[in-house]
Backbone as CSV, one residue per row, in Angstrom:
resi,resn,N_x,N_y,N_z,CA_x,CA_y,CA_z,C_x,C_y,C_z
1,MET,8.886,5.501,-15.176,8.439,6.301,-13.952,8.477,5.329,-12.821
2,LYS,8.955,5.938,-11.631,9.249,5.335,-10.492,7.890,5.423,-9.502
3,LEU,7.691,4.162,-8.870,6.590,4.094,-7.830,7.146,3.218,-6.793
4,ALA,6.720,3.737,-5.580,7.304,3.076,-4.305,6.147,2.426,-3.477
5,VAL,6.621,1.391,-2.874,5.600,0.723,-1.955,6.478,0.481,-0.586
6,ILE,5.864,1.306,0.347,6.495,1.329,1.749,5.538,0.599,2.888
7,TYR,6.162,-0.103,3.559,5.299,-0.902,4.537,6.139,-1.076,5.911
8,ASP,5.296,-1.292,6.982,5.813,-1.869,8.316,5.283,-3.312,8.256
9,SER,6.175,-4.206,8.657,5.699,-5.599,8.848,6.278,-6.127,9.979
10,LYS,5.524,-7.029,10.738,5.977,-7.541,11.958,6.071,-9.065,11.820
11,THR,5.319,-9.726,10.928,5.449,-11.203,10.810,5.864,-11.724,9.328
12,GLY,6.045,-10.542,8.497,6.363,-10.853,7.129,5.228,-10.881,6.106
13,ASN,3.985,-10.822,6.658,2.790,-10.977,5.819,2.624,-9.428,5.003
14,THR,2.761,-8.406,5.645,2.645,-7.171,4.967,3.896,-7.088,4.071
15,ARG,5.025,-7.432,4.362,6.176,-7.416,3.440,5.860,-8.237,2.249
16,GLN,5.222,-9.311,2.324,4.613,-10.117,1.107,3.847,-9.383,0.312
17,ALA,2.793,-8.652,0.895,1.783,-7.994,0.317,2.420,-6.868,-0.560
18,ALA,3.205,-6.146,0.074,4.103,-5.191,-0.545,4.853,-5.421,-1.739
19,GLU,5.498,-6.735,-1.734,6.073,-7.309,-2.756,5.320,-7.608,-3.944
20,TRP,4.104,-8.077,-3.546,2.979,-8.312,-4.681,2.519,-7.078,-5.309
21,ILE,2.382,-6.082,-4.611,2.007,-4.924,-5.274,2.958,-4.381,-6.231
22,ALA,4.080,-4.360,-5.875,5.305,-3.888,-6.570,5.391,-4.805,-7.800
23,GLU,5.316,-6.054,-7.702,5.221,-6.916,-8.695,4.197,-6.433,-9.935
24,GLY,2.953,-6.294,-9.302,1.821,-5.831,-10.218,2.054,-4.619,-10.903
25,MET,2.787,-3.598,-10.081,3.028,-2.244,-10.727,4.142,-2.529,-11.954
26,ASN,5.109,-3.523,-11.681,6.129,-3.644,-12.735,5.586,-4.329,-13.995
27,GLU,4.460,-4.754,-13.972,3.801,-5.383,-15.078,3.481,-4.274,-16.312
28,VAL,3.399,-3.068,-15.810,3.125,-1.915,-16.656,4.221,-1.320,-17.225
29,ASP,4.176,-1.444,-18.566,5.387,-0.675,-19.339,5.731,0.573,-18.932
30,GLY,7.071,0.780,-18.628,7.709,2.028,-18.351,7.828,2.407,-16.710
31,ILE,7.228,1.203,-16.073,7.127,1.598,-14.556,8.258,0.823,-13.896
32,GLU,8.976,1.520,-12.908,10.112,0.853,-12.115,9.487,0.967,-10.678
33,ALA,9.115,-0.066,-10.110,8.520,-0.102,-8.728,9.278,-0.984,-7.924
34,GLN,9.604,-0.552,-6.684,10.258,-1.074,-5.459,9.408,-1.084,-4.259
35,ALA,9.497,-2.026,-3.316,9.191,-2.095,-2.056,10.068,-1.834,-1.105
36,PHE,9.807,-0.974,-0.006,10.711,-0.802,1.095,10.020,-0.955,2.446
37,SER,10.864,-1.402,3.271,10.405,-1.390,4.797,10.674,0.141,5.334
38,ILE,9.947,0.459,6.217,10.017,1.777,6.662,11.447,1.937,7.496
39,SER,12.188,0.901,7.810,13.478,0.941,8.274,14.662,0.979,7.243
40,SER,14.093,0.858,5.979,15.258,0.691,4.892,14.690,1.437,3.566
41,VAL,13.988,2.578,3.966,13.418,3.326,2.640,14.734,4.101,1.842
42,ASP,14.642,3.862,0.724,15.520,4.721,-0.389,14.748,5.844,-0.446
43,GLU,15.317,6.918,0.216,14.605,8.296,0.318,14.769,8.961,-1.080
44,GLU,15.839,8.743,-1.839,16.023,9.332,-3.110,15.079,8.739,-4.070
45,PHE,14.745,7.496,-4.054,13.900,6.699,-4.968,12.560,7.195,-4.656
46,VAL,12.050,7.359,-3.501,10.740,7.737,-3.162,10.533,9.337,-3.462
47,LYS,11.412,10.167,-3.404,11.324,11.600,-3.911,11.180,11.590,-5.290
48,GLN,11.794,10.664,-6.140,11.699,10.620,-7.635,10.359,10.053,-7.977
49,SER,9.753,9.189,-7.228,8.653,8.439,-7.365,7.245,9.469,-7.598
50,LYS,6.487,9.154,-8.532,5.345,9.840,-8.981,4.177,9.185,-8.095
51,GLY,4.287,8.039,-7.421,3.307,7.352,-6.554,3.776,6.636,-5.457
52,VAL,3.230,6.701,-4.417,3.574,5.872,-3.155,2.415,5.015,-2.432
53,VAL,2.638,4.001,-2.507,1.485,3.102,-1.808,2.200,2.638,-0.254
54,VAL,1.190,2.848,0.688,1.707,2.662,1.989,0.862,1.525,2.702
55,GLY,1.590,0.668,3.458,0.819,-0.514,4.177,1.164,-0.822,5.379
56,SER,0.360,-1.495,6.239,0.630,-1.725,7.665,-0.120,-2.959,8.015
57,PRO,0.294,-3.888,8.935,-0.517,-4.800,9.544,-1.575,-4.011,10.538
58,SER,-2.899,-4.628,10.787,-3.762,-4.156,11.589,-3.231,-4.286,13.000
59,TYR,-3.163,-3.236,13.911,-2.542,-3.222,15.089,-3.643,-2.464,16.095
60,ALA,-4.596,-3.157,16.677,-5.598,-2.854,17.395,-6.471,-1.905,16.601
61,ALA,-6.864,-2.460,15.219,-7.636,-1.770,14.396,-7.066,-0.496,13.837
62,ALA,-5.855,-0.405,13.734,-5.201,0.833,13.313,-3.718,0.522,12.676
63,MET,-3.267,1.466,12.072,-1.914,1.153,11.553,-0.759,0.813,12.702
64,THR,0.381,0.293,12.634,1.300,0.201,13.585,1.674,1.572,14.180
65,PRO,2.072,1.703,15.464,2.648,3.050,15.963,3.863,3.333,15.074
66,ASP,4.543,2.521,14.835,5.944,2.662,14.019,5.520,3.265,12.675
67,LEU,4.616,2.628,12.134,4.378,3.408,10.693,3.736,4.959,10.886
68,HIS,2.934,4.835,11.920,2.088,6.250,12.060,3.185,7.363,12.312
69,GLY,4.143,7.025,13.272,5.211,8.034,13.522,6.193,8.220,12.304
70,TRP,6.252,7.225,11.479,7.374,7.214,10.313,6.393,8.338,9.383
71,LEU,5.260,7.915,9.132,4.474,8.818,8.191,4.590,10.306,8.669
72,LEU,4.196,10.552,9.816,4.266,12.013,10.281,5.596,12.615,10.334
73,ASN,6.388,11.887,10.379,7.952,12.364,10.384,8.538,12.406,9.077
74,SER,8.160,11.589,8.285,8.755,11.559,6.883,7.985,12.334,5.711
75,GLY,6.842,12.460,5.810,6.041,12.940,4.614,6.574,14.152,3.854
76,GLY,6.759,14.996,4.915,7.292,16.265,4.378,8.625,16.208,3.600
77,LYS,9.499,15.576,4.155,11.070,15.482,3.622,10.959,14.550,2.622
78,LEU,10.045,13.667,2.307,10.094,12.940,1.094,9.276,13.466,0.041
79,GLY,8.802,14.739,0.208,7.932,15.466,-0.963,6.732,14.683,-1.551
80,LEU,5.931,14.148,-0.467,4.805,13.426,-0.955,3.744,14.138,-1.579
81,ALA,3.668,15.424,-1.337,2.665,16.355,-1.941,2.587,16.071,-3.391
82,GLY,1.523,16.025,-3.978,1.267,15.794,-5.357,1.389,14.392,-6.047
83,LYS,2.008,13.573,-5.209,1.973,12.254,-5.729,0.824,11.483,-5.517
84,LEU,0.708,10.345,-6.141,-0.615,9.623,-6.150,-0.136,8.579,-4.944
85,GLY,-1.193,8.595,-4.089,-1.063,7.720,-2.974,-2.205,6.517,-2.804
86,GLY,-1.670,5.667,-2.217,-2.531,4.353,-2.038,-2.161,3.716,-0.563
87,ALA,-3.055,2.765,-0.343,-2.751,2.074,0.972,-3.350,0.651,0.988
88,PHE,-2.788,-0.141,1.711,-3.093,-1.539,1.858,-2.846,-2.148,3.317
89,ALA,-3.329,-3.184,3.759,-3.443,-3.513,4.972,-3.389,-5.161,4.950
90,THR,-2.891,-5.833,6.170,-3.067,-7.170,6.407,-3.638,-7.239,7.812
91,GLU,-4.108,-8.420,8.126,-4.887,-8.458,9.348,-4.800,-9.993,9.713
92,GLN,-4.925,-10.314,10.937,-4.962,-11.629,11.614,-6.283,-12.407,11.519
93,PHE,-7.367,-11.577,11.446,-8.818,-11.932,11.496,-9.496,-11.440,10.411
94,THR,-10.549,-12.098,9.951,-11.411,-11.732,8.782,-11.802,-10.302,9.022
95,HIS,-12.432,-9.949,9.995,-12.812,-8.614,10.723,-11.761,-7.870,11.556
96,GLY,-10.684,-7.752,11.364,-9.486,-7.453,12.193,-9.171,-5.940,12.013
97,GLY,-9.976,-5.136,11.265,-9.780,-3.558,11.141,-8.832,-3.170,9.921
98,GLY,-8.770,-4.025,8.866,-7.828,-3.567,7.786,-8.378,-2.410,6.914
99,ASP,-9.742,-2.239,7.045,-10.255,-1.171,6.439,-10.112,0.128,7.217
100,MET,-9.879,0.022,8.492,-9.538,1.257,9.305,-8.187,1.704,9.092
101,VAL,-7.224,0.635,8.862,-5.828,0.805,8.727,-5.710,1.662,7.369
102,ILE,-6.410,1.163,6.414,-6.286,1.908,5.072,-6.947,3.419,5.182
103,GLN,-8.059,3.493,5.822,-8.406,4.913,6.079,-7.551,5.757,6.716
104,PHE,-7.055,5.312,7.715,-6.144,6.128,8.615,-4.858,6.466,7.621
105,ILE,-4.323,5.604,6.929,-3.150,5.854,6.099,-3.642,6.966,5.028
106,LEU,-4.675,6.551,4.387,-5.129,7.590,3.293,-5.476,9.034,3.846
107,THR,-5.892,9.106,4.920,-6.014,10.424,5.753,-4.597,11.129,6.039
108,ILE,-3.821,10.447,6.182,-2.385,11.031,6.543,-1.938,11.588,5.053
109,GLU,-2.077,10.633,4.076,-1.630,10.908,2.705,-2.258,12.235,2.278
110,MET,-3.568,12.269,2.516,-4.379,13.546,2.045,-3.747,14.747,2.727
111,VAL,-3.501,14.465,4.047,-2.783,15.782,5.000,-1.756,16.182,4.395
112,ASN,-0.852,15.243,3.723,0.416,15.613,3.031,0.394,16.000,1.840
113,GLY,-0.862,16.027,1.244,-1.177,16.831,-0.057,-1.184,15.776,-1.254
114,MET,-1.285,14.385,-0.928,-1.111,13.486,-1.865,-2.694,13.334,-2.533
115,LEU,-2.598,12.698,-3.906,-3.871,12.535,-4.446,-4.087,11.031,-4.267
116,CYS,-5.226,10.643,-3.700,-5.451,9.386,-3.256,-6.210,8.447,-4.296
117,TYR,-5.678,7.238,-4.703,-6.128,6.307,-5.669,-7.380,5.402,-5.070
118,SER,-8.294,5.378,-5.921,-9.290,4.266,-5.686,-9.968,4.000,-7.203
119,GLY,-9.776,2.813,-7.469,-10.323,2.240,-8.711,-11.905,1.811,-8.576
120,GLY,-12.180,1.861,-7.170,-13.594,1.453,-6.748,-13.997,0.395,-7.666
121,GLY,-15.331,0.477,-8.003,-15.899,-0.498,-8.849,-15.746,-0.379,-10.261
122,SER,-15.309,0.721,-10.612,-15.233,1.022,-12.096,-14.171,0.107,-12.846
123,CYS,-13.331,-0.579,-12.116,-12.226,-1.470,-12.884,-12.767,-2.941,-12.833
124,GLY,-14.043,-3.242,-12.329,-14.483,-4.501,-12.387,-14.064,-5.357,-11.434
125,ASN,-14.163,-6.540,-11.491,-13.730,-7.457,-10.370,-12.164,-7.806,-10.629
126,PRO,-11.526,-7.983,-9.475,-12.003,-7.801,-8.065,-12.175,-6.198,-7.820
127,CYS,-13.338,-6.193,-6.914,-13.529,-4.581,-6.693,-12.860,-4.132,-5.524
128,ILE,-11.804,-3.183,-5.581,-10.998,-2.864,-4.610,-11.313,-1.206,-4.316
129,HIS,-12.108,-0.846,-3.469,-12.439,0.420,-3.174,-11.357,1.392,-2.631
130,LEU,-10.801,0.941,-1.472,-9.879,1.929,-0.940,-8.416,1.205,-0.972
131,GLY,-8.342,0.036,-1.017,-7.065,-0.792,-0.966,-7.340,-2.227,-0.566
132,PRO,-6.404,-2.854,-1.053,-6.503,-4.420,-0.704,-6.037,-4.610,0.817
133,VAL,-6.920,-5.811,1.314,-6.653,-6.314,2.530,-6.314,-7.631,2.643
134,GLY,-5.378,-8.285,3.181,-5.157,-9.674,3.090,-5.145,-10.262,4.611
135,VAL,-5.832,-11.321,4.683,-5.818,-12.078,6.090,-4.949,-13.107,6.002
136,ASN,-4.007,-13.178,6.933,-3.091,-14.299,7.166,-3.649,-15.367,7.948
137,ASN,-2.962,-16.532,8.097,-3.401,-17.642,8.665,-2.893,-17.860,9.962
138,ASN,-2.341,-16.920,10.695,-1.800,-17.041,11.927,-2.922,-17.244,13.003
139,GLN,-4.053,-16.847,12.731,-5.110,-17.028,13.801,-6.312,-17.929,13.113
140,GLU,-6.516,-17.826,11.691,-7.647,-18.329,11.103,-6.994,-19.282,10.028
141,LYS,-7.070,-20.690,10.316,-6.396,-21.580,9.667,-6.922,-21.986,8.246
142,HIS,-8.174,-21.320,8.015,-8.762,-21.421,6.842,-8.445,-20.207,5.807
143,ASN,-7.738,-19.355,6.351,-7.202,-18.365,5.408,-5.661,-18.200,5.321
144,GLY,-5.311,-17.311,4.568,-3.774,-17.230,4.376,-3.383,-16.203,3.334
145,MET,-2.401,-15.609,3.308,-2.056,-14.697,2.444,-2.175,-15.071,0.944
146,GLU,-1.641,-16.039,0.436,-1.751,-16.618,-0.805,-3.131,-16.461,-1.500
147,LEU,-4.243,-16.605,-0.555,-5.509,-16.339,-1.247,-5.774,-14.919,-1.714
148,TYR,-4.938,-13.907,-1.280,-5.097,-12.577,-1.621,-4.164,-12.125,-2.642
149,LYS,-3.195,-12.808,-3.064,-2.055,-12.557,-3.807,-2.677,-11.760,-5.319
150,ASP,-3.461,-12.354,-5.836,-4.186,-11.641,-7.054,-4.621,-10.316,-6.668
151,ASN,-5.361,-10.095,-5.636,-5.980,-8.753,-5.399,-4.793,-7.662,-5.100
152,PHE,-3.706,-8.086,-4.477,-2.442,-7.149,-4.211,-1.940,-6.969,-5.656
153,LYS,-1.765,-7.997,-6.511,-1.037,-7.742,-7.929,-1.897,-6.838,-8.822
154,VAL,-3.242,-7.123,-8.686,-4.176,-6.314,-9.422,-4.222,-4.972,-9.092
155,TYR,-4.190,-4.674,-7.922,-4.243,-3.454,-7.167,-3.010,-2.508,-7.706
156,GLY,-1.768,-3.236,-7.635,-0.512,-2.719,-8.142,-0.648,-2.207,-9.539
157,LYS,-1.190,-3.173,-10.374,-1.081,-2.829,-11.741,-2.165,-1.668,-12.002
158,ARG,-3.238,-1.703,-11.347,-4.188,-0.730,-11.542,-3.657,0.680,-11.098
159,PHE,-2.982,0.687,-9.828,-2.541,1.941,-9.449,-1.322,2.458,-10.358
160,ALA,-0.515,1.488,-10.860,0.443,1.966,-11.947,-0.256,2.568,-13.310
161,ASP,-1.178,1.933,-13.638,-1.998,2.388,-14.884,-2.281,3.730,-14.607
162,LYS,-3.073,3.975,-13.460,-3.556,5.416,-13.076,-2.365,6.395,-12.991
163,ALA,-1.132,5.845,-12.225,-0.004,6.869,-12.486,0.345,7.224,-13.661
164,SER,0.480,6.243,-14.494,0.966,6.469,-16.003,-0.041,7.357,-16.733
165,GLU,-1.316,7.286,-16.548,-2.408,8.000,-17.155,-2.047,9.553,-16.513
166,LEU,-1.921,9.767,-15.250,-1.890,11.207,-14.706,-0.564,11.995,-14.918
167,PHE,0.445,11.010,-14.901,1.942,11.736,-14.913,2.706,11.214,-16.244
């Protein structure tokens, strides 16, 4: 089963998070997951995918304008309706709006008819309700994406497990 991770990245942090999610997905038997920048999406792969996870850096506590436009313009032609949807974010500050980014992405996914994934607390620790958020060390030197690697990989594996169960 194919799963896609689609992202916009400005400094490489969101790209790294997307790759970790795809890596976690690929740990599940029978899953073929790939990560794509919005500038290089393999549309046929996405159309064949049963699930799509979308990610963005926080930009003024929202997804980037580029990702927002891409989602609005591409959702219908990629056949997102009926697919399992997920979201993730990266941010420069601990309270940089990553949770808002995820909520905006999930809202657009629902408008496109997707089924939105949340393992919530039912999967144990780490508890990832709406999607993982990573804080880079561009502004907070005590932080860094490597600190969040396991959360992104676990999320990817859990998402793939749920997609396998549903489809």
